[in-house]
C-alpha atoms as a printed R data frame, in Angstrom:
    type eleno elety resid chain resno       x       y       z
1   ATOM     1    CA   ASP     A     1  13.841 -38.428 -21.234
2   ATOM     2    CA   ASN     A     2  12.996 -39.900 -24.641
3   ATOM     3    CA   PHE     A     3   9.316 -40.448 -23.895
4   ATOM     4    CA   PHE     A     4   6.855 -38.811 -26.292
5   ATOM     5    CA   SER     A     5   3.201 -38.212 -25.494
6   ATOM     6    CA   LEU     A     6   0.710 -38.876 -28.276
7   ATOM     7    CA   TRP     A     7  -1.386 -35.937 -29.507
8   ATOM     8    CA   SER     A     8  -4.482 -38.188 -29.500
9   ATOM     9    CA   ALA     A     9  -4.047 -39.237 -25.835
10  ATOM    10    CA   GLU     A    10  -6.160 -37.439 -23.219
11  ATOM    11    CA   SER     A    11  -3.285 -37.764 -20.720
12  ATOM    12    CA   THR     A    12  -1.098 -35.540 -22.937
13  ATOM    13    CA   TRP     A    13  -3.371 -32.561 -22.276
14  ATOM    14    CA   ALA     A    14  -4.373 -33.247 -18.650
15  ATOM    15    CA   ASN     A    15  -3.993 -30.162 -16.401
16  ATOM    16    CA   LEU     A    16  -2.527 -27.932 -19.145
17  ATOM    17    CA   THR     A    17  -5.498 -25.712 -20.002
18  ATOM    18    CA   GLY     A    18  -5.736 -24.385 -16.435
19  ATOM    19    CA   HIS     A    19  -2.014 -24.309 -15.660
20  ATOM    20    CA   ALA     A    20  -0.724 -20.949 -14.353
21  ATOM    21    CA   ALA     A    21   2.306 -21.113 -16.696
22  ATOM    22    CA   ASN     A    22   0.066 -21.453 -19.768
23  ATOM    23    CA   PRO     A    23   0.665 -18.271 -21.821
24  ATOM    24    CA   LEU     A    24  -2.843 -18.568 -23.303
25  ATOM    25    CA   ASN     A    25  -4.463 -17.951 -19.893
26  ATOM    26    CA   VAL     A    26  -5.091 -14.597 -18.205
27  ATOM    27    CA   LEU     A    27  -3.546 -14.328 -14.736
28  ATOM    28    CA   LYS     A    28  -4.677 -12.319 -11.750
29  ATOM    29    CA   GLU     A    29  -2.010 -10.675  -9.598
30  ATOM    30    CA   ILE     A    30  -2.536 -10.953  -5.841
31  ATOM    31    CA   PRO     A    31  -0.439  -8.539  -3.715
32  ATOM    32    CA   LEU     A    32   1.279 -10.176  -0.742
33  ATOM    33    CA   GLY     A    33   2.917  -6.974   0.519
34  ATOM    34    CA   ARG     A    34   6.353  -5.419   0.100
35  ATOM    35    CA   ARG     A    35   6.657  -5.986  -3.665
36  ATOM    36    CA   ARG     A    36   5.654  -9.625  -3.484
37  ATOM    37    CA   PHE     A    37   2.863 -11.105  -5.545
38  ATOM    38    CA   ALA     A    38   1.137 -14.413  -6.111
39  ATOM    39    CA   TYR     A    39  -0.601 -15.297  -9.346
40  ATOM    40    CA   THR     A    40  -3.743 -17.261  -9.994
41  ATOM    41    CA   VAL     A    41  -5.556 -18.084 -13.209
42  ATOM    42    CA   LYS     A    42  -8.283 -15.502 -13.811
43  ATOM    43    CA   GLU     A    43  -9.448 -16.763 -17.211
44  ATOM    44    CA   GLN     A    44  -8.399 -20.122 -18.553
45  ATOM    45    CA   GLN     A    45  -8.890 -21.583 -21.967
46  ATOM    46    CA   ASN     A    46 -11.773 -24.029 -22.199
47  ATOM    47    CA   TRP     A    47 -12.014 -26.951 -24.561
48  ATOM    48    CA   ASN     A    48 -15.157 -28.822 -25.590
49  ATOM    49    CA   SER     A    49 -13.174 -32.062 -25.621
50  ATOM    50    CA   SER     A    50 -10.336 -33.671 -23.654
51  ATOM    51    CA   VAL     A    51  -8.037 -33.315 -26.682
52  ATOM    52    CA   PRO     A    52  -7.690 -30.208 -28.885
53  ATOM    53    CA   SER     A    53 -10.604 -29.742 -31.288
54  ATOM    54    CA   HIS     A    54 -11.854 -27.101 -33.750
55  ATOM    55    CA   TYR     A    55 -10.300 -23.665 -33.126
56  ATOM    56    CA   ASP     A    56  -8.931 -24.598 -29.672
57  ATOM    57    CA   ASN     A    57  -5.738 -22.862 -28.582
58  ATOM    58    CA   VAL     A    58  -2.966 -25.320 -27.698
59  ATOM    59    CA   TRP     A    59   0.069 -24.944 -25.449
60  ATOM    60    CA   ILE     A    60   2.935 -27.445 -25.440
61  ATOM    61    CA   PRO     A    61   5.042 -26.567 -22.385
62  ATOM    62    CA   SER     A    62   8.824 -26.871 -22.191
63  ATOM    63    CA   TRP     A    63   8.657 -30.179 -20.321
64  ATOM    64    CA   LYS     A    64   6.435 -31.899 -22.947
65  ATOM    65    CA   LYS     A    65   7.412 -33.880 -26.039
66  ATOM    66    CA   VAL     A    66   4.383 -34.501 -28.233
67  ATOM    67    CA   LEU     A    67   4.162 -36.779 -31.278
68  ATOM    68    CA   LEU     A    68   1.439 -35.810 -33.740
69  ATOM    69    CA   ASP     A    69  -0.183 -39.190 -34.430
70  ATOM    70    CA   VAL     A    70  -3.476 -37.954 -35.937
71  ATOM    71    CA   SER     A    71  -4.481 -35.146 -38.279
72  ATOM    72    CA   THR     A    72  -5.889 -32.176 -36.427
73  ATOM    73    CA   PRO     A    73  -8.967 -30.135 -37.177
74  ATOM    74    CA   ILE     A    74  -8.259 -26.450 -37.802
75  ATOM    75    CA   LEU     A    75  -6.900 -25.209 -34.485
76  ATOM    76    CA   GLY     A    76  -6.591 -21.634 -33.244
77  ATOM    77    CA   LYS     A    77  -3.182 -20.662 -31.879
78  ATOM    78    CA   ILE     A    78  -0.492 -23.240 -31.077
79  ATOM    79    CA   VAL     A    79   2.313 -22.214 -28.727
80  ATOM    80    CA   VAL     A    80   5.189 -24.715 -28.779
81  ATOM    81    CA   GLU     A    81   7.705 -24.228 -25.965
82  ATOM    82    CA   GLY     A    82   8.575 -27.919 -25.784
83  ATOM    83    CA   VAL     A    83   8.847 -30.395 -28.656
84  ATOM    84    CA   LEU     A    84   6.276 -31.204 -31.344
85  ATOM    85    CA   VAL     A    85   7.230 -33.972 -33.785
86  ATOM    86    CA   ILE     A    86   5.377 -34.384 -37.070
87  ATOM    87    CA   ASN     A    87   6.357 -37.455 -39.081
88  ATOM    88    CA   SER     A    88   6.720 -36.282 -42.664
89  ATOM    89    CA   THR     A    89   6.323 -39.814 -44.037
90  ATOM    90    CA   ASP     A    90   2.749 -40.164 -42.735
91  ATOM    91    CA   THR     A    91  -0.369 -38.614 -44.198
92  ATOM    92    CA   ILE     A    92  -0.921 -36.637 -41.018
93  ATOM    93    CA   SER     A    93  -1.469 -32.894 -41.085
94  ATOM    94    CA   LEU     A    94  -1.404 -30.086 -38.544
95  ATOM    95    CA   ASP     A    95  -3.832 -27.276 -39.348
96  ATOM    96    CA   ALA     A    96  -3.859 -24.064 -37.320
97  ATOM    97    CA   VAL     A    97  -4.552 -20.377 -37.729
98  ATOM    98    CA   TYR     A    98  -1.269 -19.451 -35.998
99  ATOM    99    CA   ILE     A    99   1.775 -21.403 -34.785
100 ATOM   100    CA   GLU     A   100   4.293 -19.816 -32.440
């Protein structure tokens, strides 16, 4: 799949902040008996916007390819498990406190 999602597109971030696989969320373990558990999101990250804004934490999952098409405000933590492409020929910048 060679399709890249644009950083500036709301659809890129849809359903990621509350996703159970998001390492930035806190999960609650629910016992199902005999060493079996289910997990639900106990505390999820909340954004004030539909795209990452000032000091938001950002997760790019393994199945996402994101193209940075706009400069970001200063973000909190960015966890990249998938692909993040930053075109070095543009005047676009990625600003974050921490990138993992």
